[in-house]
N, C-alpha and C positions, 0 to 999 in steps of 0.2 A: 961469299961472306962479306967481302969488301963492298960489293954492290948493295947488299942488304943493309949494311951499316950506313951507306951514303943515303939510301932512300929514307931510312929511319931519321937521320939527321935532318934531311930536307923536310920531312913531314913535321918534325918537332919545330923547326924554324917557322913553317907555315902556320901551325897552330898558335905559336907564340905571337906571330904578327897579327893573326885574327883576334886573339885575345886582347892585344894592345889596342887594336882598332876599336874594339867594343868597350874598352875601359872607360872612356869619357862618359858615355851614357850610363854605364852601370853605377858609377860613383857620383854622377852629376845630378843636382848641385850639392856640394859639400860645405858651402859657405854662402854668405849673403851675396845677392846680385846687386849691381849698381845700374840704375835706369837713368840715363842722361836725358833730360828734357832741355832742348836748346832754346827755350824761351822762358820768360819770367813766371814766377808763381802767380797764380790767378788767371793765367792765359788759358785758352782752350786746350792747347797742347799739354799744359800742366795738369789740367783736369783729366784729360784722357790718360796721361801717364800715371797719375795717382790712383785712379779707379782701377785701371788694368793691373797696376803694380800690386795693389792690395789683394786682388783676386788671384793673381799668379803666385803670390807668396803663399796663399792658402794651399794651392794645388801642388806647389813645388816643395813645400815644407821648409823653406828658407826665407828670411826677410828679403824683400825687394825694395831697396832704398832709392828714393827719387832724389836726383841731384840736378838742380836747376843751373844751367850754364848759359845764360842769355848773352846776346850781343852779336853784332855783325851779321844780321839776318839769319841767325841760328848757326852760323858757320863755326863759332867758337866751340859750342857743344858737339856739333857733328864731327868736327875735326878731332876732338878728344876721343870719340869712339872709333873713328877711322884709324887712329894710331894706337889704339889699346891692344893689349894681348888678346889674341883670338881664342879665348878659352870659354866663352859663354857667360862670363861674369860681368861684362860691361856691355850694355845694350843701349840702343837709341830709339826714342820716339821721334821718328822722322815725319816730315810734312812735305806738302807741295813746294814749300820754300827751300828746305834743305836738300830735298831729294828729287827736284825737278827744275826749279826756277833759279837756283843759286848762280849758275853760270851767266844768266842774263841780268843778274843784279850786281855781281861783283867781277872786276877785272882779274883779281888775284884770289882765286879760291884755293885754299890749302889742301884740298882733297878732291878726288874724283868720285862723284856720287854714284856712278855706275860700277866702277872697278873696286872701290875701297870698302864696300859694304856687302854683307851677305843678307839678302832679304829673308825675313822670317814670316811675316804675314801682314796683309792689309788689315787695317783696323776699322776704318769707317770714314764717312764724309759728313760735312755740315754746311748749310747755307749761311750767307752773311746778310746783315741788315744794314741798309743805308740810313744812317741816323744823324739827326741834328739835335741841338739843345731843345728842351721842351718849351722854352720861352722864345724860340726863334720865330721870326715872321714867316719863315719858309715852311709852309704847311703841306706842300706836295712836292713831288720830284720835278714837276713842271715849273713850280715856283723857283726851285733851286736852279734849274737850267736857265730860266729867264733872268734871274739875278746875276748869274755868272756871265751871261752874254753882255750885260750892261757894265760889268766890272771885271774884265779879263784879269785873272790872277789875284783878284780881290777877295776870293773865298779860300780860306786855308783849310786843308784837310789833314787829319792825323794818319800816320801809317807806321805800323810796327812789324809788318810781315809782307811777304810777296802777295798773298791773296788780298790783303787790304789795299795795297798800292795798285795792283793790277786791276782789281775790280773798279776802283775809282777812276783810274786813267782810261780804262776801256770805255767807261760811260762817257767821260769827258770827250774822248776822241770821236765817239760815235755820234754825239750830239753837237760837236763843234764848239766846245767851251774850253777855257784854260783855267786850271785850279792851281793853288800853291801847296805843294807837298811839305809837310812838317814831320820829320822822322822822330820816332819814339823808340826807346828800348823795350817798352812793354805796353801791352794793351790796357792794363789797369791805369797806367799813368795817362794814356791817351784819353780814356774815359773821363778821368778826373778833370782834364783840361777842357774837354768838350762840355762837360756840365758847367764848368766855371766860365766858359765863353772865350777861352784862350785860342781855340780853334772852332771852326763853324761846322765841320762835317767829319764823320768817321764811319767808314764801312767796315764792319767787323762781324765775326761769327756770333751766332746766337748765344754761345756760352758766356760771352762777356757783355753782350748788349741787351739781351731779352729782359733780364732782371731789372735793369735800369729803365727800360721802356715801361714795364709793368708798374714800376714804382713811380712813374710820372716824371722822371728826371730827363728822359730822352724821348724824342719823337721819331718813330720809324717811318721813313718815306717809301721804302720798297725793300723787297727781298731779292737776292741775286740768283736764286734758283729758277728753273723753268716753270715750276709749279709753286703755288703758295704753300707756306709751311703750316702744318696742322697746329703748331704752337702759337702762331700769329696769323690766324685765318683772315683777319681784317686788313692785313698789310698786303698791298698789291705787289706783283712781281715787277721787275724793271720793265719788262715787256708791256705789261698792262699800264704802268704809270707813265711811260715815255714812248710807247709804241716802238720798242726796239726788239723785234722778233728774234734776232740772232744772238741776243745777249744772254749769257749764262756763265756763272763762275761760282764754284764751291771750293771750300777748303777740305783737304783730306789728310789722313794720318796713317802711318805704317810703322811696323817694328823692324829693326835692323840690328845685326851684329857686325863686328869687324870681319872683313874678308879673311878667309882662311879658317874660320870657325868650323870645327869638325861637323860633318854632315849629320851625324847621329844627335848632336846637341841641337842643331837647327830643327831637326824633326821633333825632338822633345819639346822645344820652345814653341814650335808651331802648334803642336797638339795642346799645349797649355793655353796658348792664346785662344784657340778655337773653343776649348772647354770653358774658358773664362767668359767668352762672348755669349755662350749658351746659358750662363747662370742668370736666373731671374733677378737677383738683387743687383747685378751689374747693369742689366738692361734698365732697371728702374732708376738707377743713378744717372743714366745717360738720357732718359726720356725727357727731362725738363730742358735740356739744351739742344735737342733736335739732332743728336748724332745718330746717323743711320749705320748700324754695325754691319760689316760685310767681310768677315775674315775669309782667307783663302790660302792657297798653297804658296810656298816661297817662289815658285816659278811664275805664278800669276802676278805676284807683286813685282817681280823683275820685269815682266812684260809691261805692266802698268807704268812703272818708272820710265821706261823708254818712250812709251806713248805720251805720257804726261809731260816729259821734258820737251818734246816737239810741240805739244799744244801750248805750253806756257811760253816757250820761246817765240812762237808765232803771236800769241796774245800780247806779249810785252813789246814786241817789235811794232805791232799795230797801234799800241798805246803810246809809242814814242819813248819808251823807257830804255836808256842806254846803261850798260854796266858802269859802275863807279869804283 
C-alpha cells in the first residue's frame, strides 16, 4: 500500500513536470513581442525586421513591435536582447556584424554572440553595391582604384556596419590602396552625406543603395557578390570590374532569442519564421531589395554563426582592421 502510494505520487509529480514544460508553448504568446533591430530605421536590418515582424504578428496573433536600438556596431541592441528575460518576448534581428564580426570590431563586447543567444532561424542574405556620387568623376571601379593610388588616404568612405567596412577594406587591401574610413551611426545618414559629397564612397546593401542608384543620385561601380544581381544586371561584380576573382562579401540576417529560452518556444518561433518566409506578400516585399530568403533550423543557424565568425575574423584580419 505504501509502495503504491509512492508510485502514485511519483507519477503525479512527473505529469506535473511535463505539463509545466509544455505550458510555455501552450500559452505562448499571450502578449506583444518586442523585436530589437540593432541598427537605425531605414537600414536593411530595419527593413528585414519590420517586414518579418508584420507577418509574424499575423501568424502569432500578437503585435510584434520593432524597437530600433542603434549604436556601437549593433552591440547596444544585441546586448539588450542577450540580457533580456528568456521568455520569448524579446527577440533580435541579428546580422553578420552582431553575430559574427563583433569581436573583430570591438575590444570590449558586452556579450558573447555564441553563448548568450538562442538561434531561431537564418533569414536571408543580400549583396552590396560599391557606390559613388552620381556627379563623381569616378565612373568605374578602376577609376576609383587609380585615383586612390595617386592620393593615398585622400578618398573618404562611409561605414555604418561590419559588412560595409570589411567589403571596402578588403577591396582596398587586395588592390593596394589606402582609403579613409568615416564611421556613421546609420546607413541613411551615410547615403545623405555621399549624395552631398561629404564622403566619396559607400559600399552598402541594395536595400539602402539601389533606390538612390535608380533615382540617379548615386552611381554603382560594382556589386560585391560572386554573380551579378538580377536587380542591377548592368552593374559588374567586383571580380569583373577589378579582376579580383577571390573577392566576395554579402550581408546576412538571422533571428535570435536570449539564451535559455524554452525549446518549445524556439520551435514555435522557428515555425513562424519559416511560414512567414513562404508567404507570397512577404517575398514580394523583399524582391525589390534583393534579399535571398533562406530560413532553416536553429541548429543550422548555430553552425552558420560559428563558420561566419571564422570567415569574418579572417577577412577583417586580411583587411587590416583591428578591434577598437
